[in-house]
N, C-alpha and C positions, 0 to 999 in steps of 0.2 A: 506404580506400573500404568502404562499407557491404556488408555481405554480402547476397547476391542471394539472395532464396527460390524456388524453383520449385515451392513446394507450392500446392495449390489444393483447392477443397473439391467433392465430388460430392454432391448431394443426390438419394437414390433414394426415391421414396415420396411421400406415403402410398398412392400407388397404382403397382404395378409389375408386368410381365408373370410374374415369378417367384412371386408371392405370391398367395394365396386371399382375405386379408382385407388391408385398408389398415395398413401400417405404413410408418414412416418411417426411413430411415438416412441419416446425414451421414458422408461417408467424408472422410478427410484424406488426400490423395494427393501423393505426391513421383513424378515420372514417370509409371510406369506402375504403382507400388507403392502398396498401401493401408497407411497409418502409423498409422491410428486410426480409430475409428468410434463414432459416439453412436448409439443406437435409440431412437426415440420411439413408443410403443405409445398404444393407447387412442383411434383416430381413428373407431372405431365402434363405438357400444354400443347393443345393440338391446334391452335391457330385458328379457332372458328370465328372469332370477331375480326381478325385481320383478313379471313377469307371473305367474310360477309360484306366489308366495305368494298369489295371489288365485284358484287352481285346488287342486282336489285331485291326490292324487298319481297317480290313475289317468289324469286329463286330463293330467298334467304328463309322462307317459312319451312322449307324443306331441310335445310341445314339446321334450322332451330330445332326442329324436331330430333335430331341426332345428338343434341347436347346431352340427352339422357335417354335411354331406351324405354325406362318405365314411364317417366313423365312425358309422354308423345304428344300430348296437347297442350301440355303446360307453356313450354317456350315458345311455340307456334303461336299460341293466344295471346300471351304477354309481349310478344314481337307485333302482333297484329294490332293490339290495343295501342302500342305506342305510336306506329305508323298513323294508325287512323286519327290520333290526337294531334299529331304533329300537321297533317293535312286536312284536319277537319272534315273527315269522311264520316258520314251518318251509315251507321250498320241498321238493316231492316230488323224491326223488332222480332220477326219469326228468328231469323238468324240468331238473334241473341238468346233466344230459348234454346235453339238446337247446340249451341255452344255451351250452355249450362248443363245441358243432359249428357252431352259427351265428356264434360270435365268431371262431373258428379260420378259417371260410369267409371272412369279412370280413376278416382279416389278410391271406389270400392275396390277395383281390381289392385290397387298400389298398398292399400291397407291389409287384404287379404295376403298379398304377397309378405309384406312385413311381418305378419302375424306367426306365417309359417316359418320364416327365418330365424324369429324368435324364439319359437318352440323347438327347432332344431338346435339354436346354441346352446341351450339348456338340456339337451338329450331328449326331447319329448317329440321323437321322430314320427309317432303315431298322428299326432297332432298335425304335424307338418305336412304330412301326406295327404290327410284330410282336407286341410285349409288351401293347400294347391289344387287339389281335385275339384273342390267347389269355386274356386277362381277361374277355371276352364270355362263356365257358364258366361261370365261377363266377358271374356274375353272373345268368344264365339258371338257373342251380342254386338260388341265392338265390330268384329268383322262385316257382320250383316249391314252395320249402319254405315262403315266407311270403306269397307273392302280389305282392310288389314287387322290383324291382332295387334300389332304394334305399329307405329309410324304411320297413323291414321290418314294424313293429308287430307284432312276435313276443313283445316281454316283457310279462309282466304281473306286476302285483304278486303273489306268491306263486307264480309258476311261468312259464309259457309261454302262448301263445294258440293254438298249433297243434302238433299231435303229428307225429311221424316215422312214416310207414306203411312196411311191407316194401318197398313199390315204391320209394319216396322213398329208401329205405336203399341200394337197388340203383343208384338214379340217383347218388348220392353217391359210392359206390365207383368207379362209372363215371369221374365227375368225378377222382377221386383218380388213377386209373390215367393219366387224360389228362396229368395234372399232373408224375406222377413220370415218363414218358416225354418230357417237354418239359425237365426239371428242369437236366440236364447240358448240353443244347443251350444254356440262358439263360445257364449260369454260363460257358460259352466264349464266347458271344456278346459278353458284357461283360467279364468279368473276365479273359480272355486274348486281348482286342484290343489290339494295341499303342498304339494312339491313345487309346482311353478310358482306358488305364492311365497314359499321360503326362498326359493331362485331370485325372485324379482322384489319383494317386499323390503323396504329400506337399503335398497342396494341402487346404486349410482343416482344419488339424492341430489338434485338441484332445487333449490330454495327459490321462493318467488323473487327476493332481494337479488341472489345472484343471476335470474333469468332476465330481469329486467336490467341490471347494470352490466351483462354481458351481451344484452341484445339478441336474446333466443327468440327463435321463431317457429309457427306450426305448433304441432302437437307436443314438442318439446317444451314451448312456452306454457302452452294451455295446460300441460299437466301439472306445471308447477303453480297454477293458480292465477296465471296471467291470461285474461279474457281477450287476447287480441287475435283478430281474424280480418283479412282485409274484405272478406265479404260482408261481414257486419259493420267494420269502420269506415269503408270508403266503397259502397256497393258499385258494382260495374257489371256488363251485361243484363240477365234477368234477375240477378240477385236484389235489386233494388225493389222489382216487383213483388218478389217472394219473401223476402226476408230470412235472414240468417242469424244466430244466436251462437256465439263462441261456446266449445263445449269445455268443459272443465271436469276434473274427475269426481268432485263432490256431488255431482248430479247421481253417481251411482253408489259413491262409498260414504258419502256424508261427510269427507274431509279430504284436505289435498296434503301430500307428503311430497309429491315432486320425483317419485322413485321411477324404475322400470315398471313396476305394475300399474303406477298411475299412466304411464305414457300407453301401457296396453291399452288401458280402461278409455281413454280420449280417442284411440283410433277404433275401436270396438263399437262406440258408441256414435263416432262419426260415421261409420258404415249405415247406421239406422238413419241418422240424419240424411245422408246421401240419397237413401232411398225414398225419403219423405219430399226432398227437394226436386228429385225427379219427377214423382209422381204428381205434385202440384204444377211443375213445369208442362209435363204431358197433358194435364187437365186445362190449363188455361194458355196454352201456345196460340198465339193469333195466327191468321191466315196471312199470305202477302209473299213477296218476294223473299229471297234468301242471300242475297248478294246486293252491294250498292252500284255495281258495273259489271255486267257478264263479259263485255267486249275486253278481253285483257289487253289488246293494243292502246285503246282509249285509256285505261287504267294507267297503264305506263306513261301514255302522254301527261295525263293528270300528275302523275308522280314526279315526272321531270319537271314540271313548271313549280313544283312545290318548294317551299323554304320555311323553316322552321325546326324545332325540336318536339319530342314528346316523350313522356314516360307510361309504360305498360306495368301494372302490376297486377298480379294473380296469386289466390291463395292455392297453391299447389298442395298434393299430399304432403308434403315435408316440411312446407311453409312457404311463407311469402319471395315470390319469384319477380324480380325486377328487371325490366329491359328499358333502355335508354337509346333514342335513335335522334341524329340531326342530319337534315337535308339542307342543300345548297342549290339554287336556281341552275339549272341547264345539265344536270345529271341526274339519271334515274337512281343510280347507285347511292347507297347510304355513305353520308361524311364520316358519320360516327355511330358506331354501335356498342353499346356495352351491357354485359349481363352480371347480374348478382344472382347467383342461384341460391337457395334456402339453406344448402349445406353449408355455405361459407359463412352465414350469420351462427351457426351451430356448432363451428369448430370450439370457439374459446369456453362454451359452456360444458365441455369435457372435464375441463380441468378439476372443477369444484367435484364433478360425478364421481371421478377416479379416487379421491382423496379418500383413504383406509379402506378401499375396496380390497377384496382379495384377487391375486392372479387369477384363478379360475373364473372370477367373474367381467376380466376384461371383455371377452367376446360379446357377452349380453348387454355390456353398458355400451359398447362400441355400437352395436346394432341397434340400440334403444332409439337412437335419434335418426334412425333409417338414412345413414348418409351415404351419398352417392360417390361413391368411390370404387376403383377396380380391387379384382380378386388378389390374393396372396399365397405363398404355399411354405413360409417359413417364418421362424423366429428365433433370434439368437441370445442367448444368456451369456453374461460377459462378467464373469467372477472377479473379486478383489485381485487374486492370484494371476489372471491374465487369461486363464483357462475359458475356453470357450464350448457351449453345448448348444446345438442346434436343435430346435423343437420345430417339427415338421407340423403342417396342417393337421394331421390327424392325430399327432399327439397333443397339440394345444387344445382342440375340440374334446380329446379323451379326459383331459384334465376337467374341463366343465363338467362331461356326463358322470364323471367319478364323483363330482361334488353333488349332482343332484342325487345319485345313488346313497350317498353318506347321509344326506338329510332324509331320503326315505327311510331308511333304516331306523333313524331315531323315533 
C-alpha cells in the first residue's frame, strides 16, 4: 500500500496581518506542525535609493526617514553618519548628545509598540491597549523636541536642527520618571503572566549557533545569547562617552533559550537601558554649537567639492542599520546610496524559528523579530486534493487567540 502523506502547504503573504510590508511565506505543514518554510521577499520596491541618487544629501535626509515610519531617526542618522565620514565633517559634541537622546527615545517608542503588537498576536489585548497608551507619552515628548510625532526631521548633515532647552530637559526627565515607575509593572504584566509565558516559552527558538551563522542582528541576535550591539562594539555619536553593554536575556532569567519569550525580555530590558542612557546624556551634555555649518548654501558647496565614500552604522531598535554613500567631485548628489535595514539580516533566522512550531504560533514568531513589512488581509490553504480555503486576517488571529484560551484552561 502506498504511504499516505498528510502534509500540505500554507502560503501566507505577500500580504499578511502580522507584517508591515509585503513578504511571502510558504509553510510545509504536517497536522498542526510546521516542517519547513520558504521565504520570498522583494514584493515591493519603492525605488528610494534610485531617487536618492538624484538628490543631494540634505534632501535625502527626509527621504531616508520615510524608509520606515517607526524608525524615523534611524535611517536619517545612519545616512548622516555615512556622509559625514565621506566628507570628513566634524559634528559638534552637543549635537552628538542630542542625537543619542532622540535615538534612545525612539527605541523606547519602538519597543513599547512592539510589545503591544506581541501581546495582541496572542490575544492579550488588554496589555496591547495599555502598552500603546503609555507609548503616547514618549511620542508626545518627541513632538515637543522635534515638532513631529513621527518623521522628526531633527537630523542635519553635521549635526541637528533643534537644540534641547532647559525647559525641554526637564520635560525629558519627567518622561523618564514616568517610564521608570511603569517598568516593573510592564515586566510583571508580560513576563510573569502564565498564559503569555506558555505562548512564548520554547516557541520560535533561534539557537546561538544559528543566530551567528545566519547573521541575525539586534534584539533577535541578543535574545539568542549573541552580545552584538553597534553602540557597544563600534561606539559612535555620544555612545563612546557614555558606554553601552549589550543586553542578553540571562540578565533577567539566568539562562538563554533564544525563544519569543527571550526576545520579549531583551526589549523590555532595553527600555530600562535607554532610560539610563538618556539620563546620563542629559546630565553630561556639553554646551556649544549644534551643527557644523548653519548656512545650507555653504554646506552644499562643501558637499559639491567632496569626493570619497563612507559607511554609517546605527543600532536601530530592530538591529544594525547600514548606509553606504559615494561622492564624485562636481556633483552635490550622491553617486551611490545603498541601504541595508536590519530586517534584511533577520529574514533567514526565521527558518529555524518556524521548525516544529504550530500554525497558531506563526503570527507571534513572525512578529517576534519586529519585521519592517506591510500589512496583509488573507492566507490561502492549499490541500493535496487541490481544494483551497482562504483564511482571513480575523480567522488567522482567531486561531492564535483560541490557542491562548486552550492553554489558559489547562
